[in-house]
N, C-alpha and C positions, 0 to 999 in steps of 0.2 A: 749641367757643362755643356753638350751640345751645341745647346739654343743660342742664339743672338739675339737679344730685345736691346732695343733704345731703350737708355736712362735716361730719365732727365730728375728734376727737382720737383715730384708732385706730390702735394699736403696729403695723400692716402696712402702713400707707398706705392704705386702701380706702378709696372713697367711702361711708359710713357714717354712722348716727347713731341713737345708742340713747336710747331713753327708755324708762324703767321697767322692762329688760330684755327692750324688744322693740326691732327694729331697723325702724324708718319706712322707707318707700319706697312713691313714687307707685303706680307699677304695686300695691301691695298694697292699696293704698286705692282703687284704681279696683276692683279685685273684688270688694271689702269693698263698695262705694258697689253692685257691679251683681247680687252676690248678696243685700243687702236688698231691694232694687229687685224683682228676681226672685218672692221670698219674700212680699213686699208683694204685688203682683200675683194670686201662687196663690191666697192667702188671699182675698184680694178676691172674686176668680171664687168660688169657691168658695163662701164667705158670701154673697153676693150670689144663686147658681143652688140651692145646696141649700136641703133644708127642715130646717127650725127649727138653722139654722149662722151665726144674723143676729152670733154674738158672735165666730164666724170673721174676718167682715169688718168690723170694728172694731177685731179686732189685726191685720189687714190696712191699713190706715188709720193706725194707733197704728204701726205697723214705718216706716212710710213718711213719715209725720211725720218720725221719728225719723232717717229714711236721709238724706231734706230738712234737716237740723240738723247733719247731721253732715258734708253737704256743703258746707254753709255756712263751718263749721267751718276745713275746708279749705282750699277756696279762700280765705278770710280770712288765712290765712295765708301762703299762698302769694304772694297780689299785694302783701304789705309791701314798703317800700323795704330793699334791703342797706344796711347799712353799707359804706362802700367803706375 
């Protein structure tokens, strides 16, 4: 009862939702968020500490902003009221 799962019409009855050929899963969303966060931090550190690598710092900030937008869109979808 406490777990929230995405359900769609699956011929085998498994709880999953397919959108544009990909399986949507909260675990995949968290993994992607963390991966993008690690990449952004790594690029930011290398760009800040390295010589003539300011472009890496800028790319790291852009990846961080994209990651936060991604998080906001996912959180916005999960907080909508459900139709009963």
